[in-house]
ChimeraX commands (.cxc) that place a marker at each C-alpha (Angstrom):
marker #1 position 82.02,91.33,86.42 radius 0.5
marker #1 position 82.01,91.01,90.40 radius 0.5
marker #1 position 83.96,92.93,93.05 radius 0.5
marker #1 position 85.82,90.81,95.48 radius 0.5
marker #1 position 87.56,92.02,98.48 radius 0.5
marker #1 position 90.23,90.12,100.07 radius 0.5
marker #1 position 92.39,90.64,103.16 radius 0.5
marker #1 position 96.18,89.92,102.28 radius 0.5
marker #1 position 99.69,90.42,103.82 radius 0.5
marker #1 position 101.04,93.58,102.72 radius 0.5
marker #1 position 103.97,91.97,100.77 radius 0.5
marker #1 position 101.41,90.00,98.71 radius 0.5
marker #1 position 99.43,92.87,97.85 radius 0.5
marker #1 position 102.21,94.63,96.67 radius 0.5
marker #1 position 103.13,91.71,94.27 radius 0.5
marker #1 position 99.68,91.40,93.20 radius 0.5
marker #1 position 99.45,95.04,92.17 radius 0.5
marker #1 position 102.14,94.50,89.64 radius 0.5
marker #1 position 99.66,92.42,87.58 radius 0.5
marker #1 position 97.04,94.98,87.30 radius 0.5
marker #1 position 94.46,94.23,84.73 radius 0.5
marker #1 position 96.07,90.68,84.00 radius 0.5
marker #1 position 94.98,89.66,87.55 radius 0.5
marker #1 position 91.58,88.09,86.51 radius 0.5
marker #1 position 93.49,85.91,83.90 radius 0.5
marker #1 position 96.14,84.81,86.31 radius 0.5
marker #1 position 93.67,83.78,88.84 radius 0.5
marker #1 position 91.60,81.61,86.46 radius 0.5
marker #1 position 94.76,80.18,85.17 radius 0.5
marker #1 position 95.66,79.30,88.78 radius 0.5
marker #1 position 92.32,77.51,89.16 radius 0.5
marker #1 position 92.48,74.94,86.33 radius 0.5
marker #1 position 91.47,71.70,87.49 radius 0.5
marker #1 position 93.27,68.29,86.66 radius 0.5
marker #1 position 91.47,66.23,84.14 radius 0.5
marker #1 position 88.87,64.23,85.51 radius 0.5
marker #1 position 89.57,60.97,83.96 radius 0.5
marker #1 position 93.40,61.06,84.80 radius 0.5
marker #1 position 94.55,60.48,81.33 radius 0.5
marker #1 position 96.31,63.86,80.90 radius 0.5
marker #1 position 97.23,67.02,82.45 radius 0.5
marker #1 position 95.56,70.43,82.50 radius 0.5
marker #1 position 97.95,72.42,84.30 radius 0.5
marker #1 position 101.66,72.75,84.91 radius 0.5
marker #1 position 101.39,71.39,88.36 radius 0.5
marker #1 position 99.68,68.35,87.10 radius 0.5
marker #1 position 102.63,67.70,84.84 radius 0.5
marker #1 position 105.23,68.06,87.41 radius 0.5
marker #1 position 103.16,65.86,90.07 radius 0.5
marker #1 position 102.99,63.25,87.20 radius 0.5
marker #1 position 106.63,63.19,86.44 radius 0.5
marker #1 position 107.46,63.24,90.29 radius 0.5
marker #1 position 105.67,60.01,90.93 radius 0.5
marker #1 position 108.14,58.32,88.63 radius 0.5
marker #1 position 105.71,56.60,86.27 radius 0.5
marker #1 position 106.58,53.74,84.11 radius 0.5
marker #1 position 108.06,54.45,80.57 radius 0.5
marker #1 position 104.63,53.12,79.28 radius 0.5
marker #1 position 102.79,55.55,81.30 radius 0.5
marker #1 position 105.11,58.41,80.23 radius 0.5
marker #1 position 104.41,57.61,76.55 radius 0.5
marker #1 position 100.87,57.39,77.02 radius 0.5
marker #1 position 100.38,60.73,78.86 radius 0.5
marker #1 position 98.86,63.57,77.02 radius 0.5
marker #1 position 97.50,66.96,77.63 radius 0.5
marker #1 position 93.94,67.14,78.74 radius 0.5
marker #1 position 91.32,68.56,75.95 radius 0.5
marker #1 position 91.38,71.81,78.12 radius 0.5
marker #1 position 95.06,72.48,77.97 radius 0.5
marker #1 position 95.10,71.69,74.34 radius 0.5
marker #1 position 92.12,74.17,73.95 radius 0.5
marker #1 position 94.10,76.87,76.01 radius 0.5
marker #1 position 97.37,76.36,74.06 radius 0.5
marker #1 position 95.36,76.90,70.78 radius 0.5
marker #1 position 93.48,79.94,72.15 radius 0.5
marker #1 position 97.11,81.26,72.98 radius 0.5
marker #1 position 98.43,80.55,69.60 radius 0.5
marker #1 position 95.46,82.13,67.93 radius 0.5
marker #1 position 95.40,85.32,70.01 radius 0.5
marker #1 position 99.26,85.62,69.57 radius 0.5
marker #1 position 98.55,85.32,65.74 radius 0.5
marker #1 position 95.80,87.75,65.49 radius 0.5
marker #1 position 96.18,90.30,68.41 radius 0.5
marker #1 position 99.22,89.47,70.48 radius 0.5
marker #1 position 99.48,88.28,73.94 radius 0.5
marker #1 position 99.49,90.33,77.37 radius 0.5
marker #1 position 102.68,89.79,79.57 radius 0.5
marker #1 position 100.74,87.32,81.69 radius 0.5
marker #1 position 99.80,85.31,78.44 radius 0.5
marker #1 position 103.38,85.37,77.32 radius 0.5
marker #1 position 104.53,84.06,80.61 radius 0.5
marker #1 position 101.89,81.39,80.52 radius 0.5
marker #1 position 103.00,80.49,77.12 radius 0.5
marker #1 position 106.67,80.17,78.37 radius 0.5
marker #1 position 105.51,77.94,81.03 radius 0.5
marker #1 position 103.61,75.68,78.77 radius 0.5
marker #1 position 106.69,75.65,76.38 radius 0.5
marker #1 position 108.98,74.75,79.33 radius 0.5
marker #1 position 106.69,71.89,80.45 radius 0.5
marker #1 position 106.44,70.50,77.09 radius 0.5
marker #1 position 110.27,70.43,76.80 radius 0.5
marker #1 position 110.45,68.35,79.98 radius 0.5
marker #1 position 107.71,66.18,78.68 radius 0.5
marker #1 position 109.53,65.62,75.46 radius 0.5
marker #1 position 112.71,64.67,77.71 radius 0.5
marker #1 position 110.79,62.20,79.78 radius 0.5
marker #1 position 109.44,60.57,76.59 radius 0.5
marker #1 position 112.75,60.29,74.90 radius 0.5
marker #1 position 114.23,58.82,78.27 radius 0.5
marker #1 position 111.18,56.39,78.39 radius 0.5
marker #1 position 111.91,55.22,74.81 radius 0.5
marker #1 position 115.57,54.60,75.66 radius 0.5
marker #1 position 114.65,52.54,78.71 radius 0.5
marker #1 position 112.17,50.41,76.64 radius 0.5
marker #1 position 114.58,49.84,74.01 radius 0.5
marker #1 position 117.09,48.62,76.72 radius 0.5
marker #1 position 114.68,45.94,77.97 radius 0.5
marker link #1:1,2 radius 0.2
marker link #1:2,3 radius 0.2
marker link #1:3,4 radius 0.2
marker link #1:4,5 radius 0.2
marker link #1:5,6 radius 0.2
marker link #1:6,7 radius 0.2
marker link #1:7,8 radius 0.2
marker link #1:8,9 radius 0.2
marker link #1:9,10 radius 0.2
marker link #1:10,11 radius 0.2
marker link #1:11,12 radius 0.2
marker link #1:12,13 radius 0.2
marker link #1:13,14 radius 0.2
marker link #1:14,15 radius 0.2
marker link #1:15,16 radius 0.2
marker link #1:16,17 radius 0.2
marker link #1:17,18 radius 0.2
marker link #1:18,19 radius 0.2
marker link #1:19,20 radius 0.2
marker link #1:20,21 radius 0.2
marker link #1:21,22 radius 0.2
marker link #1:22,23 radius 0.2
marker link #1:23,24 radius 0.2
marker link #1:24,25 radius 0.2
marker link #1:25,26 radius 0.2
marker link #1:26,27 radius 0.2
marker link #1:27,28 radius 0.2
marker link #1:28,29 radius 0.2
marker link #1:29,30 radius 0.2
marker link #1:30,31 radius 0.2
marker link #1:31,32 radius 0.2
marker link #1:32,33 radius 0.2
marker link #1:33,34 radius 0.2
marker link #1:34,35 radius 0.2
marker link #1:35,36 radius 0.2
marker link #1:36,37 radius 0.2
marker link #1:37,38 radius 0.2
marker link #1:38,39 radius 0.2
marker link #1:39,40 radius 0.2
marker link #1:40,41 radius 0.2
marker link #1:41,42 radius 0.2
marker link #1:42,43 radius 0.2
marker link #1:43,44 radius 0.2
marker link #1:44,45 radius 0.2
marker link #1:45,46 radius 0.2
marker link #1:46,47 radius 0.2
marker link #1:47,48 radius 0.2
marker link #1:48,49 radius 0.2
marker link #1:49,50 radius 0.2
marker link #1:50,51 radius 0.2
marker link #1:51,52 radius 0.2
marker link #1:52,53 radius 0.2
marker link #1:53,54 radius 0.2
marker link #1:54,55 radius 0.2
marker link #1:55,56 radius 0.2
marker link #1:56,57 radius 0.2
marker link #1:57,58 radius 0.2
marker link #1:58,59 radius 0.2
marker link #1:59,60 radius 0.2
marker link #1:60,61 radius 0.2
marker link #1:61,62 radius 0.2
marker link #1:62,63 radius 0.2
marker link #1:63,64 radius 0.2
marker link #1:64,65 radius 0.2
marker link #1:65,66 radius 0.2
marker link #1:66,67 radius 0.2
marker link #1:67,68 radius 0.2
marker link #1:68,69 radius 0.2
marker link #1:69,70 radius 0.2
marker link #1:70,71 radius 0.2
marker link #1:71,72 radius 0.2
marker link #1:72,73 radius 0.2
marker link #1:73,74 radius 0.2
marker link #1:74,75 radius 0.2
marker link #1:75,76 radius 0.2
marker link #1:76,77 radius 0.2
marker link #1:77,78 radius 0.2
marker link #1:78,79 radius 0.2
marker link #1:79,80 radius 0.2
marker link #1:80,81 radius 0.2
marker link #1:81,82 radius 0.2
marker link #1:82,83 radius 0.2
marker link #1:83,84 radius 0.2
marker link #1:84,85 radius 0.2
marker link #1:85,86 radius 0.2
marker link #1:86,87 radius 0.2
marker link #1:87,88 radius 0.2
marker link #1:88,89 radius 0.2
marker link #1:89,90 radius 0.2
marker link #1:90,91 radius 0.2
marker link #1:91,92 radius 0.2
marker link #1:92,93 radius 0.2
marker link #1:93,94 radius 0.2
marker link #1:94,95 radius 0.2
marker link #1:95,96 radius 0.2
marker link #1:96,97 radius 0.2
marker link #1:97,98 radius 0.2
marker link #1:98,99 radius 0.2
marker link #1:99,100 radius 0.2
marker link #1:100,101 radius 0.2
marker link #1:101,102 radius 0.2
marker link #1:102,103 radius 0.2
marker link #1:103,104 radius 0.2
marker link #1:104,105 radius 0.2
marker link #1:105,106 radius 0.2
marker link #1:106,107 radius 0.2
marker link #1:107,108 radius 0.2
marker link #1:108,109 radius 0.2
marker link #1:109,110 radius 0.2
marker link #1:110,111 radius 0.2
marker link #1:111,112 radius 0.2
marker link #1:112,113 radius 0.2
marker link #1:113,114 radius 0.2
marker link #1:114,115 radius 0.2
marker link #1:115,116 radius 0.2
marker link #1:116,117 radius 0.2
view
């Protein structure tokens, strides 16, 4: 493992200290890249950006999570089943649940719009 030294504003440094041992996991999660083929989302911000651009109903229905995100969700499920999740992982899981809820709503609305046409 490498040691990294950063200069941060005091307020941010205090907030970061709250994460303690979970900080490496949090940083890794924040650095997830979008799916290269554009076929899915690999992070929460990707989903929100996708929905914010007001995609067509067909695009909403075709949109799927990236393989990387699906693997991460599976990893969290397995870890929760065997060892339990850290507080940071719990928050991550809750974020994924919320985004899944938003996607479900968007897909339901897309089906309604397509049925009206």
